[in-house]
MIMARKOL-139519 format. One record per residue (C-alpha): residue in three letters; x, y, z; residue number from 1. Coordinates in Angstrom, 1 decimal. Example, Ala and Ser with C-alpha at 12.3 -4.5 7.8 and 13.67 -1.06 7.14 Angstrom:
2
SITE    r       x       y       z    k
SITE  ALA    12.3    -4.5     7.8    1
SITE  SER    13.7    -1.1     7.1    2
***
This chain:
471
SITE    r       x       y       z    k
SITE  UNK   -18.9    15.6     2.4    1
SITE  UNK   -21.4    13.9     4.7    2
SITE  UNK   -23.5    16.4     6.6    3
SITE  UNK   -22.7    16.3    10.3    4
SITE  UNK   -24.9    19.4    11.1    5
SITE  UNK   -27.9    17.2    11.8    6
SITE  UNK   -26.0    14.7    13.9    7
SITE  UNK   -26.0    15.9    17.6    8
SITE  UNK   -22.7    15.3    19.3    9
SITE  UNK   -24.4    13.1    21.9   10
SITE  UNK   -26.3    11.0    19.4   11
SITE  UNK   -25.2     7.6    18.0   12
SITE  UNK   -22.7     8.2    15.2   13
SITE  UNK   -23.3     6.5    11.8   14
SITE  UNK   -20.6     4.3    10.3   15
SITE  UNK   -18.8     6.6     7.8   16
SITE  UNK   -17.7     3.6     5.7   17
SITE  UNK   -21.3     2.4     5.4   18
SITE  UNK   -22.5     5.9     4.4   19
SITE  UNK   -19.7     6.3     1.9   20
SITE  UNK   -20.5     2.9     0.4   21
SITE  UNK   -24.1     4.0    -0.1   22
SITE  UNK   -23.5     7.5    -1.3   23
SITE  UNK   -20.3     7.1    -3.3   24
SITE  UNK   -20.4     3.4    -4.2   25
SITE  UNK   -18.5     3.7    -7.5   26
SITE  UNK   -16.1     6.4    -6.4   27
SITE  UNK   -12.5     5.4    -5.7   28
SITE  UNK   -11.8     4.8    -2.0   29
SITE  UNK    -8.2     3.5    -2.2   30
SITE  UNK    -5.6     3.9    -5.0   31
SITE  UNK    -2.1     2.5    -5.3   32
SITE  UNK     0.2     2.5    -8.4   33
SITE  UNK    -1.0    -1.1    -9.1   34
SITE  UNK    -4.5    -1.3    -7.7   35
SITE  UNK    -7.6     0.5    -6.7   36
SITE  UNK   -10.9    -0.2    -4.7   37
SITE  UNK   -14.2     1.6    -5.0   38
SITE  UNK   -16.1     2.4    -1.8   39
SITE  UNK   -18.5    -0.4    -2.5   40
SITE  UNK   -15.6    -2.9    -3.0   41
SITE  UNK   -13.9    -1.6     0.1   42
SITE  UNK   -17.0    -2.0     2.3   43
SITE  UNK   -17.5    -5.6     1.0   44
SITE  UNK   -13.9    -6.6     1.9   45
SITE  UNK   -14.1    -4.8     5.2   46
SITE  UNK   -17.4    -6.7     6.1   47
SITE  UNK   -15.8   -10.0     5.1   48
SITE  UNK   -12.8    -9.4     7.3   49
SITE  UNK   -14.9    -8.2    10.2   50
SITE  UNK   -17.0   -11.4    10.0   51
SITE  UNK   -13.8   -13.5    10.2   52
SITE  UNK   -13.0   -11.6    13.4   53
SITE  UNK   -16.4   -12.3    14.9   54
SITE  UNK   -16.3   -16.0    13.8   55
SITE  UNK   -13.0   -16.2    15.7   56
SITE  UNK   -14.7   -15.2    18.9   57
SITE  UNK   -14.2   -11.4    19.0   58
SITE  UNK   -16.7    -9.7    21.3   59
SITE  UNK   -18.0    -6.2    21.3   60
SITE  UNK   -15.5    -4.1    23.3   61
SITE  UNK   -12.6    -6.4    23.0   62
SITE  UNK    -9.3    -4.8    22.2   63
SITE  UNK    -7.4    -5.8    19.1   64
SITE  UNK    -3.8    -4.7    18.6   65
SITE  UNK    -3.0    -4.2    14.9   66
SITE  UNK     0.5    -3.8    13.5   67
SITE  UNK    -0.5    -1.2    11.0   68
SITE  UNK     0.9    -0.7     7.5   69
SITE  UNK    -0.3     1.8     4.9   70
SITE  UNK    -1.3    -1.0     2.5   71
SITE  UNK    -4.7    -2.0     1.2   72
SITE  UNK    -4.9    -4.9     3.6   73
SITE  UNK    -3.7    -2.7     6.4   74
SITE  UNK    -6.6    -0.2     5.8   75
SITE  UNK    -9.1    -3.1     5.5   76
SITE  UNK    -7.9    -4.6     8.8   77
SITE  UNK    -8.1    -1.2    10.5   78
SITE  UNK   -11.7    -0.6     9.4   79
SITE  UNK   -12.7    -4.2    10.0   80
SITE  UNK   -11.7    -4.0    13.7   81
SITE  UNK   -14.1    -1.0    14.1   82
SITE  UNK   -16.8    -2.7    12.0   83
SITE  UNK   -16.6    -5.8    14.3   84
SITE  UNK   -17.4    -3.7    17.4   85
SITE  UNK   -13.9    -4.1    18.8   86
SITE  UNK   -11.5    -1.4    20.0   87
SITE  UNK    -8.5    -0.7    17.8   88
SITE  UNK    -5.0    -0.4    19.1   89
SITE  UNK    -2.7     0.4    16.1   90
SITE  UNK     0.9    -0.2    16.9   91
SITE  UNK     4.1     0.7    15.1   92
SITE  UNK     5.1    -2.3    12.9   93
SITE  UNK     8.7    -1.8    13.9   94
SITE  UNK     7.9    -2.3    17.6   95
SITE  UNK    10.0    -5.4    18.8   96
SITE  UNK     8.1    -8.4    20.3   97
SITE  UNK     9.3    -7.8    23.8   98
SITE  UNK     7.9    -4.3    24.3   99
SITE  UNK     4.9    -5.2    22.2  100
SITE  UNK     3.9    -8.1    24.5  101
SITE  UNK     4.6    -5.9    27.6  102
SITE  UNK     2.2    -3.4    26.2  103
SITE  UNK    -0.4    -6.0    25.5  104
SITE  UNK    -0.1    -7.3    29.1  105
SITE  UNK    -0.3    -3.8    30.6  106
SITE  UNK    -3.4    -2.8    28.6  107
SITE  UNK    -5.2    -6.1    28.8  108
SITE  UNK    -5.4    -6.5    25.0  109
SITE  UNK    -7.3    -9.5    23.9  110
SITE  UNK    -6.2   -10.1    20.3  111
SITE  UNK    -3.3    -9.4    17.9  112
SITE  UNK    -3.0    -9.2    14.2  113
SITE  UNK     0.8    -9.4    13.5  114
SITE  UNK     0.6    -8.4     9.9  115
SITE  UNK    -2.3    -7.1     7.7  116
SITE  UNK    -4.4    -9.8     6.3  117
SITE  UNK    -3.0   -12.5     8.7  118
SITE  UNK    -5.2   -14.5    11.0  119
SITE  UNK    -6.3   -13.0    14.3  120
SITE  UNK    -4.5   -14.4    17.3  121
SITE  UNK    -5.6   -14.4    21.0  122
SITE  UNK    -3.0   -12.9    23.2  123
SITE  UNK    -1.6   -14.6    26.3  124
SITE  UNK    -2.7   -11.6    28.4  125
SITE  UNK    -6.4   -12.2    28.7  126
SITE  UNK    -7.7   -14.5    31.5  127
SITE  UNK   -10.9   -15.5    29.7  128
SITE  UNK   -11.2   -18.3    27.3  129
SITE  UNK   -11.8   -17.7    23.6  130
SITE  UNK   -15.3   -18.7    22.8  131
SITE  UNK   -16.0   -19.5    19.1  132
SITE  UNK   -19.7   -19.0    18.2  133
SITE  UNK   -21.6   -22.2    17.4  134
SITE  UNK   -22.4   -22.7    13.7  135
SITE  UNK   -26.0   -23.0    14.7  136
SITE  UNK   -26.1   -19.6    16.4  137
SITE  UNK   -27.0   -16.5    14.4  138
SITE  UNK   -24.0   -14.5    13.2  139
SITE  UNK   -23.1   -11.5    15.3  140
SITE  UNK   -24.2    -8.1    14.0  141
SITE  UNK   -21.6    -5.8    12.3  142
SITE  UNK   -21.4    -2.4    13.8  143
SITE  UNK   -23.5     0.2    12.0  144
SITE  UNK   -23.8     2.8    14.7  145
SITE  UNK   -21.3     4.0    17.3  146
SITE  UNK   -22.3     5.3    20.7  147
SITE  UNK   -20.7     8.7    21.4  148
SITE  UNK   -18.9     7.9    24.6  149
SITE  UNK   -17.9     4.3    23.9  150
SITE  UNK   -14.1     3.5    23.4  151
SITE  UNK   -13.3     2.9    19.8  152
SITE  UNK    -9.5     3.4    19.4  153
SITE  UNK    -6.4     3.8    21.5  154
SITE  UNK    -3.4     5.8    20.3  155
SITE  UNK    -0.1     5.6    22.0  156
SITE  UNK     1.4     9.0    22.8  157
SITE  UNK     4.6     9.6    24.6  158
SITE  UNK     4.5    13.4    24.9  159
SITE  UNK     7.7    14.8    26.3  160
SITE  UNK     8.2    12.2    29.0  161
SITE  UNK     9.0     9.2    26.8  162
SITE  UNK     6.6     7.1    28.9  163
SITE  UNK     3.9     5.9    26.5  164
SITE  UNK     0.2     6.6    27.4  165
SITE  UNK    -2.8     5.1    25.6  166
SITE  UNK    -5.2     7.9    24.6  167
SITE  UNK    -8.6     6.5    24.1  168
SITE  UNK   -11.1     8.0    21.6  169
SITE  UNK   -14.7     7.4    20.7  170
SITE  UNK   -15.9     7.1    17.1  171
SITE  UNK   -17.6    10.4    17.5  172
SITE  UNK   -14.2    12.0    18.4  173
SITE  UNK   -12.7    11.0    15.1  174
SITE  UNK   -15.8    11.7    13.0  175
SITE  UNK   -16.3    15.2    14.5  176
SITE  UNK   -12.6    15.9    14.1  177
SITE  UNK   -13.0    15.1    10.4  178
SITE  UNK   -16.1    17.2    10.1  179
SITE  UNK   -14.4    20.2    11.6  180
SITE  UNK   -11.3    19.8     9.5  181
SITE  UNK   -13.4    19.8     6.3  182
SITE  UNK   -14.7    23.3     7.0  183
SITE  UNK   -11.2    24.6     6.2  184
SITE  UNK    -9.8    22.0     3.9  185
SITE  UNK   -12.7    20.3     2.1  186
SITE  UNK   -12.7    16.9     0.5  187
SITE  UNK   -15.1    15.5    -2.1  188
SITE  UNK   -15.3    12.5    -4.4  189
SITE  UNK   -12.5    12.6    -6.9  190
SITE  UNK   -10.0    14.1    -4.5  191
SITE  UNK    -6.9    12.1    -3.7  192
SITE  UNK    -5.3    12.3    -0.2  193
SITE  UNK    -1.9    10.7     0.2  194
SITE  UNK    -1.7     8.7     3.3  195
SITE  UNK     1.7    10.1     4.2  196
SITE  UNK     1.6     9.6     7.9  197
SITE  UNK     1.5     6.2     9.8  198
SITE  UNK    -1.9     5.1    11.0  199
SITE  UNK    -0.6     4.3    14.5  200
SITE  UNK    -0.4     8.1    14.9  201
SITE  UNK    -3.5    10.2    15.2  202
SITE  UNK    -2.5    12.2    12.1  203
SITE  UNK    -2.6     9.2     9.9  204
SITE  UNK    -5.8     7.8    11.4  205
SITE  UNK    -7.4    11.3    10.9  206
SITE  UNK    -6.7    11.1     7.1  207
SITE  UNK    -8.6     7.9     6.9  208
SITE  UNK   -11.7     9.4     8.7  209
SITE  UNK   -11.5    12.5     6.5  210
SITE  UNK   -11.5    10.6     3.3  211
SITE  UNK   -14.4     8.4     4.5  212
SITE  UNK   -16.4    11.5     5.4  213
SITE  UNK   -15.7    13.3     2.2  214
SITE  UNK   -15.9    10.4    -0.2  215
SITE  UNK   -12.3    11.0    -1.3  216
SITE  UNK    -9.6     8.4    -2.2  217
SITE  UNK    -6.7     7.4     0.0  218
SITE  UNK    -3.5     7.2    -2.0  219
SITE  UNK    -1.0     4.6    -0.8  220
SITE  UNK     2.5     3.4    -1.4  221
SITE  UNK     4.1     6.8    -1.9  222
SITE  UNK     6.2     9.4     0.0  223
SITE  UNK     5.1    12.9     0.6  224
SITE  UNK     8.5    14.3    -0.5  225
SITE  UNK     8.4    12.5    -3.9  226
SITE  UNK     7.1    15.1    -6.4  227
SITE  UNK     7.1    12.6    -9.2  228
SITE  UNK     4.8    10.3    -7.3  229
SITE  UNK     2.5    13.2    -6.3  230
SITE  UNK     2.2    14.2    -9.9  231
SITE  UNK     1.8    10.7   -11.3  232
SITE  UNK    -1.0     9.8    -8.9  233
SITE  UNK    -2.8    13.2    -9.1  234
SITE  UNK    -2.6    13.8    -5.4  235
SITE  UNK    -4.7    16.8    -4.3  236
SITE  UNK    -4.2    16.7    -0.5  237
SITE  UNK    -1.2    15.8     1.6  238
SITE  UNK    -0.3    16.0     5.2  239
SITE  UNK     3.3    16.5     6.4  240
SITE  UNK     5.5    17.2     9.3  241
SITE  UNK     8.4    19.7     9.0  242
SITE  UNK    11.0    17.0     8.1  243
SITE  UNK     8.9    15.9     5.1  244
SITE  UNK     8.5    19.5     3.9  245
SITE  UNK    12.2    20.0     4.1  246
SITE  UNK    12.8    16.9     2.0  247
SITE  UNK    10.2    18.0    -0.5  248
SITE  UNK    11.8    21.4    -1.0  249
SITE  UNK    15.1    19.7    -1.8  250
SITE  UNK    13.5    18.1    -4.9  251
SITE  UNK    14.1    19.6    -8.3  252
SITE  UNK    11.4    20.3   -10.8  253
SITE  UNK     8.1    22.0   -10.7  254
SITE  UNK     5.6    21.6    -7.8  255
SITE  UNK     2.8    19.1    -8.4  256
SITE  UNK     0.0    20.9   -10.3  257
SITE  UNK    -2.7    18.7    -8.9  258
SITE  UNK    -1.8    19.6    -5.2  259
SITE  UNK    -4.4    22.0    -3.7  260
SITE  UNK    -3.7    21.6     0.0  261
SITE  UNK    -0.5    20.8     1.9  262
SITE  UNK    -1.3    20.5     5.6  263
SITE  UNK     1.6    20.9     8.1  264
SITE  UNK     1.4    19.6    11.6  265
SITE  UNK     3.3    17.6    14.2  266
SITE  UNK     5.0    20.8    15.7  267
SITE  UNK     6.1    24.3    14.7  268
SITE  UNK     7.5    24.8    11.2  269
SITE  UNK    10.3    27.2    10.6  270
SITE  UNK     9.4    30.5     8.9  271
SITE  UNK    12.3    30.0     6.4  272
SITE  UNK    10.8    26.7     5.2  273
SITE  UNK     7.4    28.3     4.8  274
SITE  UNK     8.9    31.1     2.8  275
SITE  UNK    10.7    28.7     0.6  276
SITE  UNK     7.5    26.7     0.1  277
SITE  UNK     5.7    29.9    -0.8  278
SITE  UNK     8.3    30.7    -3.5  279
SITE  UNK     7.7    27.3    -5.0  280
SITE  UNK     4.0    27.8    -5.0  281
SITE  UNK     3.2    25.1    -2.5  282
SITE  UNK    -0.2    25.7    -0.8  283
SITE  UNK     1.0    25.2     2.8  284
SITE  UNK    -1.6    25.3     5.6  285
SITE  UNK    -0.3    25.1     9.1  286
SITE  UNK    -2.1    23.6    12.1  287
SITE  UNK    -1.9    23.0    15.8  288
SITE  UNK    -3.2    19.7    17.0  289
SITE  UNK    -2.6    16.9    19.5  290
SITE  UNK    -3.4    13.2    19.9  291
SITE  UNK    -5.8    14.0    22.8  292
SITE  UNK    -7.9    16.2    20.6  293
SITE  UNK    -8.1    13.7    17.7  294
SITE  UNK    -5.7    15.7    15.5  295
SITE  UNK    -6.3    19.3    14.5  296
SITE  UNK    -7.5    22.1    16.8  297
SITE  UNK    -6.4    25.2    14.9  298
SITE  UNK    -5.8    25.6    11.2  299
SITE  UNK    -4.5    28.6     9.3  300
SITE  UNK    -4.1    29.2     5.5  301
SITE  UNK    -1.0    30.5     3.8  302
SITE  UNK    -2.4    34.0     4.2  303
SITE  UNK    -5.2    35.1     6.5  304
SITE  UNK    -6.3    34.4    10.1  305
SITE  UNK    -6.1    31.1    12.0  306
SITE  UNK    -9.3    29.6    13.1  307
SITE  UNK   -10.3    27.2    15.9  308
SITE  UNK   -12.1    24.4    14.1  309
SITE  UNK   -15.7    23.5    14.9  310
SITE  UNK   -16.3    21.0    17.8  311
SITE  UNK   -13.3    22.4    19.6  312
SITE  UNK   -12.6    25.1    22.1  313
SITE  UNK    -9.2    26.6    22.8  314
SITE  UNK    -7.9    29.3    25.2  315
SITE  UNK    -4.6    30.5    26.7  316
SITE  UNK    -4.0    30.3    30.4  317
SITE  UNK    -2.3    33.2    32.1  318
SITE  UNK     1.0    31.3    31.8  319
SITE  UNK     0.5    31.0    28.1  320
SITE  UNK    -0.3    27.3    28.3  321
SITE  UNK    -2.8    26.1    25.6  322
SITE  UNK    -6.0    24.7    27.1  323
SITE  UNK    -8.4    22.7    24.9  324
SITE  UNK   -11.8    20.9    25.2  325
SITE  UNK   -14.8    20.0    23.0  326
SITE  UNK   -16.4    17.1    21.2  327
SITE  UNK   -13.1    15.9    19.8  328
SITE  UNK   -11.5    15.6    23.2  329
SITE  UNK   -10.5    12.0    24.0  330
SITE  UNK   -12.2    10.0    26.7  331
SITE  UNK    -9.0     9.7    28.8  332
SITE  UNK    -5.9     7.5    29.2  333
SITE  UNK    -6.3     3.8    29.5  334
SITE  UNK    -4.3     2.1    32.3  335
SITE  UNK    -4.7    -1.5    33.4  336
SITE  UNK    -8.2    -1.7    31.9  337
SITE  UNK    -9.5     1.6    33.3  338
SITE  UNK   -10.0     4.9    31.5  339
SITE  UNK    -8.6     7.7    33.6  340
SITE  UNK   -10.0    11.3    32.9  341
SITE  UNK    -7.3    13.9    32.2  342
SITE  UNK    -9.2    17.2    32.4  343
SITE  UNK    -9.6    19.9    35.1  344
SITE  UNK   -12.9    20.6    36.9  345
SITE  UNK   -14.1    22.8    34.0  346
SITE  UNK   -13.3    20.1    31.4  347
SITE  UNK   -10.1    21.7    30.0  348
SITE  UNK    -7.2    19.6    29.0  349
SITE  UNK    -3.9    21.2    29.8  350
SITE  UNK    -1.6    20.5    26.8  351
SITE  UNK     1.7    21.7    28.4  352
SITE  UNK     2.2    23.6    25.1  353
SITE  UNK     2.8    27.3    25.1  354
SITE  UNK     1.1    29.5    22.5  355
SITE  UNK     0.2    33.1    21.5  356
SITE  UNK    -2.1    34.9    19.1  357
SITE  UNK    -0.5    37.7    17.0  358
SITE  UNK    -2.3    39.6    14.3  359
SITE  UNK    -4.8    36.8    13.8  360
SITE  UNK    -2.1    34.1    13.5  361
SITE  UNK    -1.5    31.4    16.1  362
SITE  UNK     2.1    30.5    17.2  363
SITE  UNK     3.2    27.6    19.3  364
SITE  UNK     6.1    29.0    21.4  365
SITE  UNK     7.3    25.8    23.1  366
SITE  UNK     6.5    23.4    25.8  367
SITE  UNK     6.4    23.9    29.5  368
SITE  UNK     8.1    20.5    29.9  369
SITE  UNK    11.1    21.7    27.9  370
SITE  UNK    11.8    24.7    30.1  371
SITE  UNK    14.8    24.4    32.4  372
SITE  UNK    16.6    26.6    34.9  373
SITE  UNK    20.2    27.7    34.5  374
SITE  UNK    21.8    29.7    37.4  375
SITE  UNK    18.3    30.8    38.5  376
SITE  UNK    17.2    31.9    35.0  377
SITE  UNK    14.3    30.3    33.2  378
SITE  UNK    15.3    29.1    29.7  379
SITE  UNK    12.8    28.2    27.0  380
SITE  UNK    14.9    26.2    24.5  381
SITE  UNK    12.6    26.9    21.6  382
SITE  UNK    13.5    30.6    21.8  383
SITE  UNK    17.2    29.7    21.2  384
SITE  UNK    16.2    27.3    18.4  385
SITE  UNK    14.2    30.1    16.7  386
SITE  UNK    17.3    32.3    16.5  387
SITE  UNK    19.5    29.4    15.3  388
SITE  UNK    17.0    28.7    12.5  389
SITE  UNK    17.6    32.2    11.2  390
SITE  UNK    21.3    31.4    10.6  391
SITE  UNK    21.9    30.9     6.9  392
SITE  UNK    24.0    27.8     7.3  393
SITE  UNK    21.8    25.9     9.8  394
SITE  UNK    19.2    23.5     8.6  395
SITE  UNK    17.9    22.3    12.0  396
SITE  UNK    18.7    23.0    15.6  397
SITE  UNK    17.5    21.5    18.9  398
SITE  UNK    18.5    22.9    22.3  399
SITE  UNK    18.6    20.7    25.4  400
SITE  UNK    19.9    21.1    29.0  401
SITE  UNK    23.2    19.6    30.1  402
SITE  UNK    23.9    19.1    33.8  403
SITE  UNK    26.4    21.6    35.3  404
SITE  UNK    28.0    21.6    38.7  405
SITE  UNK    28.0    25.4    39.0  406
SITE  UNK    24.7    26.5    37.2  407
SITE  UNK    22.6    23.3    37.6  408
SITE  UNK    21.9    23.1    33.9  409
SITE  UNK    23.4    24.8    30.8  410
SITE  UNK    22.0    24.9    27.2  411
SITE  UNK    23.6    22.7    24.6  412
SITE  UNK    22.6    22.9    20.9  413
SITE  UNK    22.5    20.0    18.4  414
SITE  UNK    23.0    21.4    14.9  415
SITE  UNK    22.4    20.0    11.4  416
SITE  UNK    24.1    22.1     8.8  417
SITE  UNK    24.6    22.1     5.1  418
SITE  UNK    28.2    23.3     5.5  419
SITE  UNK    31.0    23.2     8.0  420
SITE  UNK    30.5    25.6    10.9  421
SITE  UNK    32.9    27.2    13.3  422
SITE  UNK    31.7    26.9    16.8  423
SITE  UNK    33.6    30.0    18.0  424
SITE  UNK    32.1    32.2    15.2  425
SITE  UNK    28.6    30.8    15.9  426
SITE  UNK    28.9    31.5    19.6  427
SITE  UNK    30.0    35.1    18.8  428
SITE  UNK    27.1    35.5    16.4  429
SITE  UNK    24.7    34.4    19.1  430
SITE  UNK    26.2    36.6    21.9  431
SITE  UNK    25.3    39.6    19.7  432
SITE  UNK    21.6    38.5    19.7  433
SITE  UNK    20.9    36.7    23.0  434
SITE  UNK    21.4    37.2    26.7  435
SITE  UNK    24.6    35.5    27.9  436
SITE  UNK    22.9    32.8    29.9  437
SITE  UNK    21.0    31.7    26.8  438
SITE  UNK    24.0    31.1    24.6  439
SITE  UNK    24.8    27.4    24.3  440
SITE  UNK    27.9    26.2    26.0  441
SITE  UNK    28.4    23.6    23.2  442
SITE  UNK    27.4    23.0    19.6  443
SITE  UNK    27.1    19.3    18.8  444
SITE  UNK    26.4    17.5    15.5  445
SITE  UNK    22.8    16.3    15.1  446
SITE  UNK    22.7    12.5    15.2  447
SITE  UNK    21.0    10.7    12.3  448
SITE  UNK    17.3     9.8    13.0  449
SITE  UNK    15.1     7.2    11.3  450
SITE  UNK    11.8     8.9    12.3  451
SITE  UNK    10.1    12.0    11.1  452
SITE  UNK    10.4    13.8    14.4  453
SITE  UNK    13.5    14.2    16.6  454
SITE  UNK    13.0    12.9    20.1  455
SITE  UNK    14.3    15.6    22.5  456
SITE  UNK    14.7    13.2    25.3  457
SITE  UNK    17.2    11.2    23.3  458
SITE  UNK    19.3    14.3    22.7  459
SITE  UNK    19.2    15.2    26.4  460
SITE  UNK    20.5    11.7    27.2  461
SITE  UNK    23.2    12.1    24.5  462
SITE  UNK    24.3    15.5    25.7  463
SITE  UNK    24.6    14.4    29.3  464
SITE  UNK    26.1    10.9    28.9  465
SITE  UNK    28.4    10.9    25.9  466
SITE  UNK    29.7    14.5    25.9  467
SITE  UNK    30.4    14.3    22.2  468
SITE  UNK    32.9    16.6    20.5  469
SITE  UNK    31.8    20.0    19.2  470
SITE  UNK    31.1    20.7    15.5  471
***
């Protein structure tokens, strides 16, 4: 791992790709089932791509939107944007053109790469002309150092509102996030980290920075829940959300012998899944993190205490809300070309997440945004979900409010089950364990989802508009 101890947080940050290219030139940087690149080869291709951006007229500080894909060309483009001195806006490749162009206009993005490896296109949102450098002028310099408070990336995050915000990070935010993560889950040359999360999310982008810092290889073109792929490619590290872990546990056969670290994030993970993973000898580490903190804040091993990672601070407010700050805290939200700060007067970012410490372990209880009032009683839906997840026949449950004339709002539960459930029997089971106002008034079948995380706001809309039939 590159030594960050002697790099002050407020000093210029060295380019991690350049350092990896010097220190680990022959080590593998990217591996797919059909191809591979060493760090020296990766740096050469990134430099070439970055020079094409500069030749096209990209200026330092321009914003480039990139439809990201976890392919070799996709990783090269991502790193080339940073190497050119531009700011990276990775977007979901499935985003339709209409909302994409609305986003580009709103954020004043200058350039777009529609697909990895394709030519850079100026957007129709910028008012300035594209200036192509004269062949006689000296070529622009590639970025070798990054100033600590200069924008580098923008990650779209919707939180619980569904209204996308663009969280802006510096290069130092990402590099120090990787450095802190490595104190708990180290990476070194020869290790192989499956890029199992999309790079338009901070979790996927964080994997790229961790591998650059540690000299480890990114493994592409595989799914985290495919044990055969993990074994064939010799994957040592993998990051997952709960959905992926659930799918992995459904696979038959032994656990991959090469796997040393399985990092879980993206939200709380059910105790029943963690216990099942333990029985299958899967080395599950759980974490708490958020986009605004450049990924992980707290990491805990399968056994033993949780720890707040270096370069971060975390405390609980009197309400139980999790407050965070530190060198990995983002610069702010970008809106119409301006970066708006998002901290209180003491520099704390209010996450709206609720947490608690218990016997050295850290637990995320829920979100303040999810809490609702029913007949004058405060209901935290995650508390109901926690009970439902102890039922032997329930695979997943999400509780949301439904509008009610008498009580204002009542809880409704969406259920995914491996067998047919009787709503009356389930309601009786819950009444024996919960206060009456917390028992859902309806149990509805969980709709199919294409993503890794269920969007609570979509279920609220479904519960209040369609009134589907009970299970």
